[in-house]
Backbone atoms as SQL, in Angstrom:
CREATE TABLE atoms (id INTEGER PRIMARY KEY, chain TEXT, resi INTEGER, resn TEXT, atom TEXT, x REAL, y REAL, z REAL);
INSERT INTO atoms VALUES
  (1, 'A', 1, 'MET', 'N', 37.428, 37.807, 16.216),
  (2, 'A', 1, 'MET', 'CA', 37.266, 38.769, 17.288),
  (3, 'A', 1, 'MET', 'C', 35.817, 38.785, 17.761),
  (4, 'A', 2, 'LEU', 'N', 35.635, 39.088, 18.992),
  (5, 'A', 2, 'LEU', 'CA', 34.323, 39.163, 19.599),
  (6, 'A', 2, 'LEU', 'C', 33.691, 40.526, 19.314),
  (7, 'A', 3, 'VAL', 'N', 32.403, 40.508, 18.974),
  (8, 'A', 3, 'VAL', 'CA', 31.642, 41.735, 18.755),
  (9, 'A', 3, 'VAL', 'C', 30.437, 41.693, 19.685),
  (10, 'A', 4, 'ASN', 'N', 30.283, 42.692, 20.513),
  (11, 'A', 4, 'ASN', 'CA', 29.152, 42.763, 21.421),
  (12, 'A', 4, 'ASN', 'C', 28.043, 43.575, 20.753),
  (13, 'A', 5, 'ILE', 'N', 26.923, 42.910, 20.481),
  (14, 'A', 5, 'ILE', 'CA', 25.794, 43.551, 19.824),
  (15, 'A', 5, 'ILE', 'C', 24.586, 43.415, 20.737),
  (16, 'A', 6, 'ASP', 'N', 23.941, 44.517, 21.009),
  (17, 'A', 6, 'ASP', 'CA', 22.796, 44.526, 21.914),
  (18, 'A', 6, 'ASP', 'C', 21.511, 44.287, 21.124),
  (19, 'A', 7, 'ILE', 'N', 21.214, 43.012, 20.859),
  (20, 'A', 7, 'ILE', 'CA', 19.983, 42.622, 20.168),
  (21, 'A', 7, 'ILE', 'C', 19.283, 41.605, 21.053),
  (22, 'A', 8, 'LYS', 'N', 17.971, 41.781, 21.208),
  (23, 'A', 8, 'LYS', 'CA', 17.220, 40.990, 22.181),
  (24, 'A', 8, 'LYS', 'C', 16.918, 39.568, 21.731),
  (25, 'A', 9, 'LEU', 'N', 16.669, 39.356, 20.450),
  (26, 'A', 9, 'LEU', 'CA', 16.315, 38.021, 19.959),
  (27, 'A', 9, 'LEU', 'C', 17.361, 37.522, 18.965),
  (28, 'A', 10, 'SER', 'N', 17.074, 36.404, 18.327),
  (29, 'A', 10, 'SER', 'CA', 18.076, 35.737, 17.495),
  (30, 'A', 10, 'SER', 'C', 18.412, 36.504, 16.221),
  (31, 'A', 11, 'ILE', 'N', 19.638, 36.317, 15.756),
  (32, 'A', 11, 'ILE', 'CA', 20.117, 36.899, 14.502),
  (33, 'A', 11, 'ILE', 'C', 19.748, 35.935, 13.381),
  (34, 'A', 12, 'LEU', 'N', 19.073, 36.443, 12.361),
  (35, 'A', 12, 'LEU', 'CA', 18.608, 35.595, 11.260),
  (36, 'A', 12, 'LEU', 'C', 19.507, 35.654, 10.030),
  (37, 'A', 13, 'CYS', 'N', 20.173, 36.766, 9.799),
  (38, 'A', 13, 'CYS', 'CA', 21.050, 36.873, 8.633),
  (39, 'A', 13, 'CYS', 'C', 22.181, 37.849, 8.944),
  (40, 'A', 14, 'ILE', 'N', 23.310, 37.602, 8.309),
  (41, 'A', 14, 'ILE', 'CA', 24.473, 38.469, 8.482),
  (42, 'A', 14, 'ILE', 'C', 25.281, 38.449, 7.192),
  (43, 'A', 15, 'LYS', 'N', 25.827, 39.598, 6.823),
  (44, 'A', 15, 'LYS', 'CA', 26.638, 39.712, 5.607),
  (45, 'A', 15, 'LYS', 'C', 27.798, 40.665, 5.848),
  (46, 'A', 16, 'TRP', 'N', 28.903, 40.357, 5.207),
  (47, 'A', 16, 'TRP', 'CA', 30.032, 41.274, 5.148),
  (48, 'A', 16, 'TRP', 'C', 29.876, 42.138, 3.909),
  (49, 'A', 17, 'ALA', 'N', 30.305, 43.370, 3.996),
  (50, 'A', 17, 'ALA', 'CA', 30.325, 44.263, 2.835),
  (51, 'A', 17, 'ALA', 'C', 31.416, 43.798, 1.879),
  (52, 'A', 18, 'PRO', 'N', 31.265, 44.075, 0.588),
  (53, 'A', 18, 'PRO', 'CA', 32.303, 43.675, -0.375),
  (54, 'A', 18, 'PRO', 'C', 33.682, 44.240, -0.039),
  (55, 'A', 19, 'SER', 'N', 33.730, 45.401, 0.605),
  (56, 'A', 19, 'SER', 'CA', 35.019, 45.987, 0.976),
  (57, 'A', 19, 'SER', 'C', 35.673, 45.246, 2.136),
  (58, 'A', 20, 'GLY', 'N', 34.888, 44.463, 2.891),
  (59, 'A', 20, 'GLY', 'CA', 35.417, 43.749, 4.050),
  (60, 'A', 20, 'GLY', 'C', 35.596, 44.615, 5.278),
  (61, 'A', 21, 'LYS', 'N', 35.135, 45.866, 5.219),
  (62, 'A', 21, 'LYS', 'CA', 35.312, 46.791, 6.327),
  (63, 'A', 21, 'LYS', 'C', 34.045, 47.010, 7.140),
  (64, 'A', 22, 'LYS', 'N', 32.915, 46.477, 6.680),
  (65, 'A', 22, 'LYS', 'CA', 31.635, 46.644, 7.369),
  (66, 'A', 22, 'LYS', 'C', 30.904, 45.313, 7.388),
  (67, 'A', 23, 'PHE', 'N', 29.948, 45.193, 8.307),
  (68, 'A', 23, 'PHE', 'CA', 29.055, 44.050, 8.315),
  (69, 'A', 23, 'PHE', 'C', 27.660, 44.544, 8.690),
  (70, 'A', 24, 'ALA', 'N', 26.669, 43.770, 8.337),
  (71, 'A', 24, 'ALA', 'CA', 25.285, 44.083, 8.708),
  (72, 'A', 24, 'ALA', 'C', 24.611, 42.789, 9.124),
  (73, 'A', 25, 'LEU', 'N', 23.643, 42.904, 10.016),
  (74, 'A', 25, 'LEU', 'CA', 22.892, 41.728, 10.425),
  (75, 'A', 25, 'LEU', 'C', 21.447, 42.099, 10.695),
  (76, 'A', 26, 'GLY', 'N', 20.571, 41.134, 10.446),
  (77, 'A', 26, 'GLY', 'CA', 19.147, 41.301, 10.686),
  (78, 'A', 26, 'GLY', 'C', 18.695, 40.318, 11.748),
  (79, 'A', 27, 'ALA', 'N', 17.736, 40.746, 12.562),
  (80, 'A', 27, 'ALA', 'CA', 17.309, 39.931, 13.691),
  (81, 'A', 27, 'ALA', 'C', 15.803, 39.703, 13.675),
  (82, 'A', 28, 'SER', 'N', 15.385, 38.723, 14.464),
  (83, 'A', 28, 'SER', 'CA', 13.962, 38.386, 14.542),
  (84, 'A', 28, 'SER', 'C', 13.168, 39.405, 15.355),
  (85, 'A', 29, 'CYS', 'N', 13.836, 40.322, 16.030),
  (86, 'A', 29, 'CYS', 'CA', 13.142, 41.369, 16.792),
  (87, 'A', 29, 'CYS', 'C', 12.986, 42.645, 15.966),
  (88, 'A', 30, 'ASN', 'N', 13.015, 42.504, 14.637),
  (89, 'A', 30, 'ASN', 'CA', 12.813, 43.609, 13.696),
  (90, 'A', 30, 'ASN', 'C', 13.946, 44.629, 13.738),
  (91, 'A', 31, 'SER', 'N', 15.108, 44.243, 14.181),
  (92, 'A', 31, 'SER', 'CA', 16.241, 45.151, 14.307),
  (93, 'A', 31, 'SER', 'C', 17.270, 44.908, 13.225),
  (94, 'A', 32, 'LEU', 'N', 17.931, 45.977, 12.837),
  (95, 'A', 32, 'LEU', 'CA', 19.049, 45.929, 11.911),
  (96, 'A', 32, 'LEU', 'C', 20.260, 46.489, 12.642),
  (97, 'A', 33, 'ALA', 'N', 21.390, 45.838, 12.515),
  (98, 'A', 33, 'ALA', 'CA', 22.633, 46.346, 13.099),
  (99, 'A', 33, 'ALA', 'C', 23.702, 46.323, 12.024),
  (100, 'A', 34, 'TYR', 'N', 24.544, 47.323, 12.041),
  (101, 'A', 34, 'TYR', 'CA', 25.691, 47.315, 11.144),
  (102, 'A', 34, 'TYR', 'C', 26.882, 47.890, 11.886),
  (103, 'A', 35, 'GLY', 'N', 28.055, 47.421, 11.511),
  (104, 'A', 35, 'GLY', 'CA', 29.232, 47.803, 12.262),
  (105, 'A', 35, 'GLY', 'C', 30.484, 47.891, 11.424),
  (106, 'A', 36, 'PHE', 'N', 31.523, 48.363, 12.048),
  (107, 'A', 36, 'PHE', 'CA', 32.826, 48.524, 11.413),
  (108, 'A', 36, 'PHE', 'C', 33.902, 48.389, 12.475),
  (109, 'A', 37, 'TYR', 'N', 35.139, 48.238, 12.051),
  (110, 'A', 37, 'TYR', 'CA', 36.254, 48.135, 12.988),
  (111, 'A', 37, 'TYR', 'C', 36.750, 49.531, 13.316),
  (112, 'A', 38, 'ASN', 'N', 36.720, 49.871, 14.596),
  (113, 'A', 38, 'ASN', 'CA', 37.163, 51.173, 15.061),
  (114, 'A', 38, 'ASN', 'C', 38.645, 51.091, 15.415),
  (115, 'A', 39, 'ILE', 'N', 39.474, 51.721, 14.624),
  (116, 'A', 39, 'ILE', 'CA', 40.926, 51.649, 14.808),
  (117, 'A', 39, 'ILE', 'C', 41.345, 52.330, 16.114),
  (118, 'A', 40, 'GLU', 'N', 40.690, 53.430, 16.460),
  (119, 'A', 40, 'GLU', 'CA', 41.063, 54.179, 17.660),
  (120, 'A', 40, 'GLU', 'C', 40.896, 53.369, 18.940),
  (121, 'A', 41, 'SER', 'N', 39.816, 52.574, 19.026),
  (122, 'A', 41, 'SER', 'CA', 39.587, 51.781, 20.234),
  (123, 'A', 41, 'SER', 'C', 39.934, 50.306, 20.053),
  (124, 'A', 42, 'SER', 'N', 40.405, 49.931, 18.880),
  (125, 'A', 42, 'SER', 'CA', 40.810, 48.558, 18.560),
  (126, 'A', 42, 'SER', 'C', 39.711, 47.537, 18.830),
  (127, 'A', 43, 'CYS', 'N', 38.488, 47.859, 18.403),
  (128, 'A', 43, 'CYS', 'CA', 37.385, 46.916, 18.561),
  (129, 'A', 43, 'CYS', 'C', 36.344, 47.157, 17.466),
  (130, 'A', 44, 'TRP', 'N', 35.467, 46.179, 17.304),
  (131, 'A', 44, 'TRP', 'CA', 34.369, 46.309, 16.359),
  (132, 'A', 44, 'TRP', 'C', 33.254, 47.101, 17.020),
  (133, 'A', 45, 'THR', 'N', 32.738, 48.094, 16.333),
  (134, 'A', 45, 'THR', 'CA', 31.662, 48.935, 16.825),
  (135, 'A', 45, 'THR', 'C', 30.414, 48.657, 16.010),
  (136, 'A', 46, 'ALA', 'N', 29.317, 48.361, 16.682),
  (137, 'A', 46, 'ALA', 'CA', 28.063, 48.072, 15.990),
  (138, 'A', 46, 'ALA', 'C', 26.993, 49.056, 16.411),
  (139, 'A', 47, 'THR', 'N', 26.194, 49.472, 15.447),
  (140, 'A', 47, 'THR', 'CA', 25.069, 50.364, 15.679),
  (141, 'A', 47, 'THR', 'C', 23.808, 49.595, 15.362),
  (142, 'A', 48, 'SER', 'N', 22.875, 49.534, 16.295),
  (143, 'A', 48, 'SER', 'CA', 21.638, 48.808, 16.024),
  (144, 'A', 48, 'SER', 'C', 20.458, 49.761, 16.034),
  (145, 'A', 49, 'ARG', 'N', 19.489, 49.448, 15.199),
  (146, 'A', 49, 'ARG', 'CA', 18.254, 50.215, 15.108),
  (147, 'A', 49, 'ARG', 'C', 17.103, 49.285, 15.426),
  (148, 'A', 50, 'ASP', 'N', 16.376, 49.552, 16.494),
  (149, 'A', 50, 'ASP', 'CA', 15.232, 48.732, 16.884),
  (150, 'A', 50, 'ASP', 'C', 14.021, 49.073, 16.029),
  (151, 'A', 51, 'LYS', 'N', 13.196, 48.074, 15.823),
  (152, 'A', 51, 'LYS', 'CA', 11.943, 48.214, 15.081),
  (153, 'A', 51, 'LYS', 'C', 12.160, 48.882, 13.730),
  (154, 'A', 52, 'PHE', 'N', 13.185, 48.438, 13.027),
  (155, 'A', 52, 'PHE', 'CA', 13.499, 49.004, 11.728),
  (156, 'A', 52, 'PHE', 'C', 12.451, 48.618, 10.702),
  (157, 'A', 53, 'CYS', 'N', 11.877, 47.436, 10.862),
  (158, 'A', 53, 'CYS', 'CA', 10.817, 46.943, 9.988),
  (159, 'A', 53, 'CYS', 'C', 9.639, 46.530, 10.853),
  (160, 'A', 54, 'LYS', 'N', 8.533, 46.178, 10.209),
  (161, 'A', 54, 'LYS', 'CA', 7.352, 45.727, 10.946),
  (162, 'A', 54, 'LYS', 'C', 7.433, 44.247, 11.318),
  (163, 'A', 55, 'SER', 'N', 8.360, 43.519, 10.706),
  (164, 'A', 55, 'SER', 'CA', 8.510, 42.091, 10.972),
  (165, 'A', 55, 'SER', 'C', 9.989, 41.713, 10.861),
  (166, 'A', 56, 'PRO', 'N', 10.348, 40.468, 11.184),
  (167, 'A', 56, 'PRO', 'CA', 11.760, 40.062, 11.188),
  (168, 'A', 56, 'PRO', 'C', 12.463, 40.273, 9.849),
  (169, 'A', 57, 'ILE', 'N', 13.724, 40.641, 9.930),
  (170, 'A', 57, 'ILE', 'CA', 14.564, 40.836, 8.743),
  (171, 'A', 57, 'ILE', 'C', 15.179, 39.483, 8.402),
  (172, 'A', 58, 'ILE', 'N', 14.892, 38.995, 7.195),
  (173, 'A', 58, 'ILE', 'CA', 15.349, 37.657, 6.831),
  (174, 'A', 58, 'ILE', 'C', 16.428, 37.646, 5.752),
  (175, 'A', 59, 'SER', 'N', 16.662, 38.779, 5.098),
  (176, 'A', 59, 'SER', 'CA', 17.722, 38.815, 4.095),
  (177, 'A', 59, 'SER', 'C', 18.284, 40.222, 3.988),
  (178, 'A', 60, 'LEU', 'N', 19.542, 40.296, 3.612),
  (179, 'A', 60, 'LEU', 'CA', 20.163, 41.585, 3.364),
  (180, 'A', 60, 'LEU', 'C', 21.324, 41.409, 2.414),
  (181, 'A', 61, 'SER', 'N', 21.641, 42.490, 1.730),
  (182, 'A', 61, 'SER', 'CA', 22.725, 42.460, 0.761),
  (183, 'A', 61, 'SER', 'C', 23.304, 43.859, 0.596),
  (184, 'A', 62, 'PHE', 'N', 24.616, 43.930, 0.487),
  (185, 'A', 62, 'PHE', 'CA', 25.296, 45.200, 0.281),
  (186, 'A', 62, 'PHE', 'C', 25.412, 45.523, -1.196),
  (187, 'A', 63, 'HIS', 'N', 25.419, 46.802, -1.503),
  (188, 'A', 63, 'HIS', 'CA', 25.764, 47.292, -2.836),
  (189, 'A', 63, 'HIS', 'C', 27.269, 47.102, -2.998),
  (190, 'A', 64, 'PRO', 'N', 27.776, 46.925, -4.218),
  (191, 'A', 64, 'PRO', 'CA', 29.226, 46.756, -4.391),
  (192, 'A', 64, 'PRO', 'C', 30.064, 47.902, -3.826),
  (193, 'A', 65, 'SER', 'N', 29.489, 49.094, -3.678),
  (194, 'A', 65, 'SER', 'CA', 30.231, 50.219, -3.105),
  (195, 'A', 65, 'SER', 'C', 30.345, 50.125, -1.587),
  (196, 'A', 66, 'SER', 'N', 29.590, 49.230, -0.959),
  (197, 'A', 66, 'SER', 'CA', 29.551, 49.019, 0.493),
  (198, 'A', 66, 'SER', 'C', 28.909, 50.171, 1.264),
  (199, 'A', 67, 'ASN', 'N', 28.275, 51.109, 0.574),
  (200, 'A', 67, 'ASN', 'CA', 27.640, 52.230, 1.251),
  (201, 'A', 67, 'ASN', 'C', 26.123, 52.102, 1.346),
  (202, 'A', 68, 'LEU', 'N', 25.542, 51.157, 0.646),
  (203, 'A', 68, 'LEU', 'CA', 24.100, 50.919, 0.689),
  (204, 'A', 68, 'LEU', 'C', 23.846, 49.474, 1.063),
  (205, 'A', 69, 'VAL', 'N', 22.774, 49.243, 1.799),
  (206, 'A', 69, 'VAL', 'CA', 22.381, 47.877, 2.139),
  (207, 'A', 69, 'VAL', 'C', 20.880, 47.741, 1.873),
  (208, 'A', 70, 'ALA', 'N', 20.508, 46.645, 1.236),
  (209, 'A', 70, 'ALA', 'CA', 19.100, 46.330, 0.988),
  (210, 'A', 70, 'ALA', 'C', 18.678, 45.275, 1.990),
  (211, 'A', 71, 'ILE', 'N', 17.534, 45.494, 2.626),
  (212, 'A', 71, 'ILE', 'CA', 17.037, 44.538, 3.602),
  (213, 'A', 71, 'ILE', 'C', 15.644, 44.077, 3.194),
  (214, 'A', 72, 'GLY', 'N', 15.387, 42.799, 3.399),
  (215, 'A', 72, 'GLY', 'CA', 14.083, 42.226, 3.114),
  (216, 'A', 72, 'GLY', 'C', 13.510, 41.624, 4.378),
  (217, 'A', 73, 'SER', 'N', 12.216, 41.836, 4.592),
  (218, 'A', 73, 'SER', 'CA', 11.590, 41.318, 5.803),
  (219, 'A', 73, 'SER', 'C', 10.359, 40.498, 5.456),
  (220, 'A', 74, 'THR', 'N', 9.827, 39.815, 6.462),
  (221, 'A', 74, 'THR', 'CA', 8.686, 38.931, 6.231),
  (222, 'A', 74, 'THR', 'C', 7.375, 39.681, 6.070),
  (223, 'A', 75, 'ASP', 'N', 7.381, 41.003, 6.148),
  (224, 'A', 75, 'ASP', 'CA', 6.171, 41.772, 5.865),
  (225, 'A', 75, 'ASP', 'C', 6.083, 42.140, 4.383),
  (226, 'A', 76, 'ASN', 'N', 6.855, 41.432, 3.538),
  (227, 'A', 76, 'ASN', 'CA', 6.885, 41.620, 2.084),
  (228, 'A', 76, 'ASN', 'C', 7.365, 43.006, 1.684),
  (229, 'A', 77, 'SER', 'N', 8.330, 43.539, 2.402),
  (230, 'A', 77, 'SER', 'CA', 8.886, 44.838, 2.048),
  (231, 'A', 77, 'SER', 'C', 10.394, 44.742, 1.862),
  (232, 'A', 78, 'ILE', 'N', 10.891, 45.627, 1.016),
  (233, 'A', 78, 'ILE', 'CA', 12.326, 45.764, 0.778),
  (234, 'A', 78, 'ILE', 'C', 12.677, 47.215, 1.039),
  (235, 'A', 79, 'LYS', 'N', 13.752, 47.442, 1.777),
  (236, 'A', 79, 'LYS', 'CA', 14.211, 48.802, 2.055),
  (237, 'A', 79, 'LYS', 'C', 15.681, 48.889, 1.705),
  (238, 'A', 80, 'VAL', 'N', 16.063, 49.984, 1.087),
  (239, 'A', 80, 'VAL', 'CA', 17.458, 50.250, 0.776),
  (240, 'A', 80, 'VAL', 'C', 17.852, 51.468, 1.588),
  (241, 'A', 81, 'ILE', 'N', 18.884, 51.308, 2.405),
  (242, 'A', 81, 'ILE', 'CA', 19.304, 52.408, 3.275),
  (243, 'A', 81, 'ILE', 'C', 20.791, 52.685, 3.101),
  (244, 'A', 82, 'SER', 'N', 21.172, 53.878, 3.475),
  (245, 'A', 82, 'SER', 'CA', 22.573, 54.259, 3.497),
  (246, 'A', 82, 'SER', 'C', 23.173, 53.777, 4.807),
  (247, 'A', 83, 'CYS', 'N', 24.341, 53.179, 4.742),
  (248, 'A', 83, 'CYS', 'CA', 25.007, 52.727, 5.977),
  (249, 'A', 83, 'CYS', 'C', 26.398, 53.334, 6.071),
  (250, 'A', 84, 'SER', 'N', 26.462, 54.599, 5.789),
  (251, 'A', 84, 'SER', 'CA', 27.705, 55.336, 5.914),
  (252, 'A', 84, 'SER', 'C', 27.898, 55.730, 7.368),
  (253, 'A', 85, 'PHE', 'N', 29.062, 55.539, 7.914),
  (254, 'A', 85, 'PHE', 'CA', 29.302, 55.834, 9.314),
  (255, 'A', 85, 'PHE', 'C', 29.711, 57.275, 9.562),
  (256, 'A', 86, 'LYS', 'N', 29.959, 58.034, 8.527),
  (257, 'A', 86, 'LYS', 'CA', 30.255, 59.451, 8.719),
  (258, 'A', 86, 'LYS', 'C', 28.984, 60.211, 9.070),
  (259, 'A', 87, 'ASN', 'N', 27.832, 59.723, 8.600),
  (260, 'A', 87, 'ASN', 'CA', 26.547, 60.299, 8.993),
  (261, 'A', 87, 'ASN', 'C', 26.101, 59.608, 10.264),
  (262, 'A', 88, 'SER', 'N', 25.467, 60.340, 11.147),
  (263, 'A', 88, 'SER', 'CA', 25.025, 59.743, 12.396),
  (264, 'A', 88, 'SER', 'C', 23.640, 59.149, 12.282),
  (265, 'A', 89, 'LYS', 'N', 22.892, 59.454, 11.215),
  (266, 'A', 89, 'LYS', 'CA', 21.543, 58.926, 11.091),
  (267, 'A', 89, 'LYS', 'C', 21.386, 58.148, 9.792),
  (268, 'A', 90, 'ASP', 'N', 20.495, 57.144, 9.829),
  (269, 'A', 90, 'ASP', 'CA', 20.208, 56.333, 8.650),
  (270, 'A', 90, 'ASP', 'C', 19.299, 57.107, 7.720),
  (271, 'A', 91, 'GLU', 'N', 19.471, 56.901, 6.434),
  (272, 'A', 91, 'GLU', 'CA', 18.625, 57.548, 5.454),
  (273, 'A', 91, 'GLU', 'C', 18.001, 56.484, 4.571),
  (274, 'A', 92, 'PHE', 'N', 16.686, 56.550, 4.420),
  (275, 'A', 92, 'PHE', 'CA', 16.017, 55.660, 3.490),
  (276, 'A', 92, 'PHE', 'C', 16.286, 56.140, 2.079),
  (277, 'A', 93, 'ILE', 'N', 16.705, 55.237, 1.228),
  (278, 'A', 93, 'ILE', 'CA', 16.914, 55.559, -0.175),
  (279, 'A', 93, 'ILE', 'C', 15.683, 55.125, -0.960),
  (280, 'A', 94, 'LEU', 'N', 15.188, 53.937, -0.646),
  (281, 'A', 94, 'LEU', 'CA', 14.058, 53.373, -1.366),
  (282, 'A', 94, 'LEU', 'C', 13.270, 52.489, -0.421),
  (283, 'A', 95, 'LYS', 'N', 11.962, 52.591, -0.468),
  (284, 'A', 95, 'LYS', 'CA', 11.112, 51.732, 0.342),
  (285, 'A', 95, 'LYS', 'C', 10.029, 51.203, -0.575),
  (286, 'A', 96, 'SER', 'N', 9.871, 49.884, -0.600),
  (287, 'A', 96, 'SER', 'CA', 8.926, 49.284, -1.536),
  (288, 'A', 96, 'SER', 'C', 8.306, 48.035, -0.945),
  (289, 'A', 97, 'ASP', 'N', 7.073, 47.746, -1.357),
  (290, 'A', 97, 'ASP', 'CA', 6.413, 46.490, -1.006),
  (291, 'A', 97, 'ASP', 'C', 6.549, 45.536, -2.183),
  (292, 'A', 98, 'VAL', 'N', 6.692, 44.267, -1.873),
  (293, 'A', 98, 'VAL', 'CA', 6.847, 43.254, -2.919),
  (294, 'A', 98, 'VAL', 'C', 5.529, 42.600, -3.193);
C-alpha cells in the first residue's frame, strides 16, 4: 500500500514495530515519522516531527512492546521516545550522548 509522508529529504532508515501495526522512519532532514494503519479511513496515517534531532537520523529500533522507539543520529546522541498514538504529543523517555 502507498503511504504519503511529508518529508523534505531522503529517508535513511525505516523499521516495522514487532507487533506489525506501526512503523517508524528517520530522514536526512532531522525528521522522525511514525505511522499506523487507520481502520476508519482505510489508509496508513503517518505523523512526522521536524527537527527532532540536531543531525540526520541514521538508526532506529522499537522496543518489543512496540510503544517505545530508540533513535540514533549523527550528532552522537540516542533518544528513546514514546510512540503511542493515543497520546497526541511525543514524550522523551531518555536522552543521552554517546
